[in-house]
C-alpha positions as CSV (number, residue, x, y, z in Angstrom):
1,M,-15.0,17.4,-103.4
2,Q,-12.1,16.5,-101.2
3,I,-11.7,13.3,-99.1
4,A,-9.6,13.3,-96.0
5,R,-7.3,10.3,-96.2
6,R,-7.5,9.7,-92.4
7,S,-11.3,9.1,-92.7
8,V,-10.9,7.0,-95.9
9,F,-8.2,4.7,-94.5
10,A,-9.8,4.2,-91.1
11,L,-11.5,0.9,-91.8
12,A,-14.3,0.3,-89.3
13,G,-14.0,-3.2,-87.8
14,G,-11.3,-4.3,-90.2
15,A,-9.4,-6.5,-87.7
16,A,-12.6,-8.1,-86.4
17,L,-13.7,-8.8,-90.0
18,S,-10.4,-10.3,-90.9
19,A,-10.4,-12.6,-87.9
20,A,-13.9,-13.8,-88.7
21,L,-13.1,-14.7,-92.3
22,P,-11.7,-18.2,-93.2
23,P,-7.9,-18.3,-93.5
24,R,-6.6,-17.8,-97.1
25,A,-3.2,-17.9,-98.7
26,S,-0.7,-15.5,-97.4
27,C,0.1,-12.2,-99.2
28,A,3.5,-13.7,-100.3
29,Q,1.5,-16.3,-102.3
30,T,-0.4,-13.7,-104.3
31,A,0.3,-14.1,-108.0
32,D,1.1,-11.3,-110.3
33,W,-1.7,-8.7,-110.2
34,Q,-4.3,-9.7,-112.8
35,V,-6.3,-6.6,-113.6
36,V,-9.8,-6.6,-115.1
37,S,-9.7,-5.5,-118.8
38,P,-11.8,-2.5,-119.6
39,R,-15.1,-3.5,-121.3
40,A,-17.0,-1.2,-123.6
41,G,-19.9,0.3,-121.6
42,A,-18.4,-0.5,-118.2
43,L,-16.6,1.8,-115.7
44,D,-12.9,1.9,-116.3
45,W,-11.2,1.2,-112.9
46,R,-8.3,3.5,-113.9
47,V,-10.7,6.5,-113.3
48,L,-11.0,5.6,-109.6
49,V,-7.5,4.2,-109.0
50,A,-5.8,7.4,-110.3
51,H,-6.7,9.1,-107.0
52,A,-4.4,6.8,-105.0
53,S,-1.3,8.6,-106.1
54,Q,-2.3,12.1,-105.0
55,G,-0.3,13.8,-102.3
56,G,1.1,12.2,-99.2
57,W,-0.6,10.2,-96.6
58,A,-2.1,13.2,-94.8
59,A,-3.0,15.1,-97.9
60,P,-6.7,15.3,-98.8
61,V,-7.7,13.8,-102.1
62,E,-9.3,16.0,-104.7
63,L,-11.7,13.9,-106.8
64,S,-11.6,14.4,-110.6
65,R,-14.4,15.9,-112.5
66,E,-14.8,12.6,-114.2
67,V,-15.4,10.8,-110.9
68,L,-17.7,13.6,-109.6
69,A,-19.8,13.3,-112.8
70,L,-20.4,9.6,-112.0
71,N,-22.0,10.4,-108.6
72,R,-25.6,9.2,-108.5
73,T,-25.6,7.9,-112.0
74,T,-26.2,4.3,-113.2
75,V,-23.0,2.5,-114.1
76,E,-21.8,-1.0,-114.9
77,V,-18.6,-2.3,-113.4
78,D,-16.6,-5.5,-113.8
79,G,-14.4,-6.8,-111.0
80,Y,-13.3,-9.6,-108.7
81,F,-15.3,-10.5,-105.6
82,L,-14.0,-9.8,-102.1
83,P,-16.1,-10.6,-99.0
84,Y,-17.0,-7.8,-96.7
85,L,-18.8,-9.9,-94.2
86,P,-18.0,-13.5,-93.1
87,E,-21.4,-14.8,-94.4
88,A,-23.5,-14.5,-97.5
89,S,-24.5,-10.9,-97.8
90,P,-25.9,-8.4,-100.3
91,V,-22.9,-6.2,-99.2
92,F,-19.5,-7.1,-100.6
93,L,-16.6,-5.6,-102.4
94,L,-15.4,-5.6,-106.0
95,T,-11.8,-4.8,-107.1
96,P,-10.0,-4.7,-110.4
97,Y,-7.3,-7.0,-109.1
98,F,-7.5,-10.7,-108.7
99,T,-6.4,-11.2,-105.1
100,H,-7.3,-13.5,-102.2
101,C,-8.1,-10.9,-99.5
102,E,-8.9,-7.3,-98.8
103,G,-5.6,-6.7,-97.2
104,C,-3.6,-7.4,-100.4
105,V,-5.5,-4.9,-102.6
106,P,-3.1,-2.2,-103.9
107,N,-4.2,1.4,-104.2
108,K,-6.7,0.9,-101.5
109,P,-9.3,2.4,-100.9
110,F,-9.7,3.8,-104.4
111,S,-9.4,0.4,-106.1
112,V,-12.2,-1.1,-104.1
113,L,-15.9,-0.5,-104.9
114,G,-18.4,-1.3,-102.2
115,I,-21.5,-3.2,-103.5
116,A,-24.9,-3.1,-102.0
117,A,-26.7,-5.6,-104.1
118,K,-30.3,-6.6,-104.3
119,E,-29.4,-10.3,-103.8
120,P,-26.9,-11.8,-101.3
121,R,-23.7,-13.3,-102.6
122,E,-21.5,-15.7,-100.7
123,D,-18.5,-15.8,-103.0
124,G,-17.5,-15.4,-106.6
125,T,-15.0,-16.7,-109.1
126,G,-13.8,-15.0,-112.1
127,V,-14.9,-11.5,-113.2
128,L,-18.3,-10.4,-112.0
129,A,-20.4,-7.7,-113.6
130,Y,-22.8,-5.4,-111.6
131,R,-25.0,-2.5,-112.5
132,G,-26.3,0.1,-110.0
133,T,-26.1,3.6,-108.8
134,F,-22.6,4.9,-108.2
135,V,-22.3,6.9,-105.0
136,I,-19.4,8.9,-103.6
137,A,-19.6,8.4,-99.8
138,P,-16.5,9.9,-98.2
139,D,-17.8,9.5,-94.7
140,N,-18.9,5.9,-95.0
141,P,-17.7,4.0,-91.9
142,S,-16.3,1.2,-94.1
143,G,-13.5,3.5,-95.2
144,Y,-14.4,2.9,-98.9
145,P,-15.5,6.2,-100.6
146,F,-17.1,4.6,-103.7
147,W,-20.2,2.4,-103.6
148,L,-22.7,0.9,-106.1
149,L,-26.2,0.8,-104.6
150,D,-29.2,-1.3,-105.6
151,A,-26.8,-3.3,-107.7
152,E,-27.9,-6.2,-109.9
153,A,-25.7,-8.9,-111.3
154,G,-25.0,-8.7,-115.0
155,S,-22.7,-10.5,-117.4
156,A,-19.0,-9.5,-117.9
Protein backbone atom coordinates (compact mmCIF):
# COMPACT_ATOMS: atom_id res chain seq x y z
CA MET A 1 0.00 0.00 0.00
CA GLN A 2 1.29 3.44 -0.89
CA ILE A 3 0.33 6.72 0.71
CA ALA A 4 0.67 9.96 -1.26
CA ARG A 5 2.50 12.48 0.90
CA ARG A 6 0.36 15.37 -0.29
CA SER A 7 -2.78 13.70 1.10
CA VAL A 8 -1.07 12.74 4.34
CA PHE A 9 0.43 16.13 5.06
CA ALA A 10 -2.67 18.18 4.17
CA LEU A 11 -4.13 18.58 7.64
CA ALA A 12 -7.80 19.45 7.52
CA GLY A 13 -8.55 22.47 9.66
CA GLY A 14 -5.11 22.51 11.28
CA ALA A 15 -4.90 26.31 11.47
CA ALA A 16 -8.40 26.62 12.92
CA LEU A 17 -7.64 23.93 15.48
CA SER A 18 -4.39 25.60 16.53
CA ALA A 19 -6.16 28.93 16.93
CA ALA A 20 -8.84 27.34 19.11
CA LEU A 21 -6.42 25.64 21.49
CA PRO A 22 -5.07 27.47 24.54
CA PRO A 23 -1.62 29.02 24.08
CA ARG A 24 1.32 26.85 25.08
CA ALA A 25 5.08 27.26 25.30
CA SER A 26 6.79 28.14 22.03
CA CYS A 27 8.63 25.51 20.00
CA ALA A 28 11.93 27.01 21.08
CA GLN A 29 11.08 26.02 24.65
CA THR A 30 10.60 22.34 23.85
CA ALA A 31 13.02 20.26 25.89
CA ASP A 32 15.08 17.46 24.41
CA TRP A 33 12.78 14.92 22.79
CA GLN A 34 11.75 12.39 25.40
CA VAL A 35 10.69 9.22 23.61
CA VAL A 36 8.41 6.54 25.04
CA SER A 37 10.43 3.43 25.89
CA PRO A 38 9.21 0.29 24.13
CA ARG A 39 7.20 -1.92 26.48
CA ALA A 40 6.82 -5.66 26.03
CA GLY A 41 3.49 -6.33 24.36
CA ALA A 42 3.03 -2.75 23.12
CA LEU A 43 3.50 -1.42 19.59
CA ASP A 44 7.03 -0.14 19.04
CA TRP A 45 6.74 3.38 17.60
CA ARG A 46 9.89 2.83 15.52
CA VAL A 47 7.79 0.58 13.24
CA LEU A 48 5.63 3.59 12.27
CA VAL A 49 8.23 6.38 12.41
CA ALA A 50 10.57 4.51 10.04
CA HIS A 51 8.34 5.60 7.13
CA ALA A 52 9.09 9.29 7.67
CA SER A 53 12.51 9.04 6.01
CA GLN A 54 11.36 7.48 2.73
CA GLY A 55 11.89 9.43 -0.50
CA GLY A 56 11.40 13.13 -0.95
CA TRP A 57 8.46 15.36 -0.14
CA ALA A 58 6.47 14.33 -3.23
CA ALA A 59 7.40 10.64 -3.19
CA PRO A 60 4.67 8.20 -2.17
CA VAL A 61 5.40 6.20 0.95
CA GLU A 62 5.48 2.42 0.67
CA LEU A 63 4.27 0.92 3.94
CA SER A 64 6.28 -1.99 5.32
CA ARG A 65 4.89 -5.49 5.60
CA GLU A 66 5.18 -5.13 9.36
CA VAL A 67 2.83 -2.11 9.35
CA LEU A 68 0.45 -3.67 6.81
CA ALA A 69 0.19 -6.77 9.02
CA LEU A 70 -1.05 -4.57 11.88
CA ASN A 71 -4.05 -3.29 9.90
CA ARG A 72 -7.32 -4.27 11.58
CA THR A 73 -5.59 -6.06 14.46
CA THR A 74 -5.84 -5.29 18.16
CA VAL A 75 -2.74 -3.54 19.49
CA GLU A 76 -1.60 -1.80 22.64
CA VAL A 77 0.32 1.46 22.38
CA ASP A 78 1.95 3.80 24.88
CA GLY A 79 2.35 7.48 24.13
CA TYR A 80 1.97 11.08 25.13
CA PHE A 81 -1.38 12.85 24.80
CA LEU A 82 -1.93 15.61 22.24
CA PRO A 83 -5.33 17.27 21.87
CA TYR A 84 -7.07 17.02 18.52
CA LEU A 85 -10.07 19.13 19.45
CA PRO A 86 -10.16 22.12 21.83
CA GLU A 87 -12.55 20.39 24.28
CA ALA A 88 -12.75 17.01 25.98
CA SER A 89 -13.28 14.46 23.27
CA PRO A 90 -12.96 10.74 22.59
CA VAL A 91 -10.83 11.72 19.57
CA PHE A 92 -7.25 12.77 20.34
CA LEU A 93 -3.67 11.99 19.36
CA LEU A 94 -0.82 9.98 20.85
CA THR A 95 2.83 10.46 19.97
CA PRO A 96 6.04 8.81 21.16
CA TYR A 97 7.54 12.23 21.90
CA PHE A 98 6.88 14.40 24.93
CA THR A 99 5.98 17.75 23.37
CA HIS A 100 3.61 20.59 24.06
CA CYS A 101 1.81 20.80 20.72
CA GLU A 102 1.04 18.99 17.49
CA GLY A 103 3.15 21.45 15.50
CA CYS A 104 6.35 20.36 17.24
CA VAL A 105 6.07 16.62 16.64
CA PRO A 106 8.97 15.43 14.46
CA ASN A 107 8.47 12.81 11.71
CA LYS A 108 4.85 13.84 11.39
CA PRO A 109 2.46 12.29 10.38
CA PHE A 110 4.03 8.86 10.96
CA SER A 111 4.83 9.57 14.60
CA VAL A 112 1.26 10.46 15.47
CA LEU A 113 -1.47 7.94 16.14
CA GLY A 114 -5.07 9.10 16.03
CA ILE A 115 -7.14 7.69 18.87
CA ALA A 116 -10.90 7.17 18.71
CA ALA A 117 -11.53 6.16 22.30
CA LYS A 118 -14.63 4.83 23.98
CA GLU A 119 -14.40 7.55 26.65
CA PRO A 120 -13.63 11.28 26.19
CA ARG A 121 -10.32 12.65 27.41
CA GLU A 122 -9.55 16.31 28.08
CA ASP A 123 -5.85 16.04 28.77
CA GLY A 124 -3.16 13.71 29.92
CA THR A 125 0.13 13.79 31.71
CA GLY A 126 2.86 11.23 31.50
CA VAL A 127 2.73 8.16 29.33
CA LEU A 128 -0.75 6.86 28.51
CA ALA A 129 -1.59 3.34 27.34
CA TYR A 130 -4.42 2.48 24.96
CA ARG A 131 -5.65 -0.76 23.40
CA GLY A 132 -7.81 -0.88 20.27
CA THR A 133 -8.04 -1.78 16.60
CA PHE A 134 -5.13 -0.42 14.55
CA VAL A 135 -6.35 0.91 11.19
CA ILE A 136 -4.44 2.30 8.24
CA ALA A 137 -6.52 5.16 6.83
CA PRO A 138 -4.47 6.96 4.17
CA ASP A 139 -7.39 9.12 3.00
CA ASN A 140 -8.44 10.24 6.48
CA PRO A 141 -9.12 14.00 6.30
CA SER A 142 -7.08 14.54 9.47
CA GLY A 143 -3.89 13.82 7.54
CA TYR A 144 -2.85 11.09 9.96
CA PRO A 145 -2.71 7.65 8.31
CA PHE A 146 -2.65 5.53 11.48
CA TRP A 147 -5.61 5.27 13.90
CA LEU A 148 -6.58 3.22 16.92
CA LEU A 149 -10.37 2.64 16.95
CA ASP A 150 -12.63 1.67 19.85
CA ALA A 151 -9.65 2.34 22.09
CA GLU A 152 -9.74 1.73 25.82
CA ALA A 153 -7.35 3.14 28.39
CA GLY A 154 -4.90 0.72 29.93
CA SER A 155 -1.83 1.04 32.10
CA ALA A 156 1.62 1.84 30.77
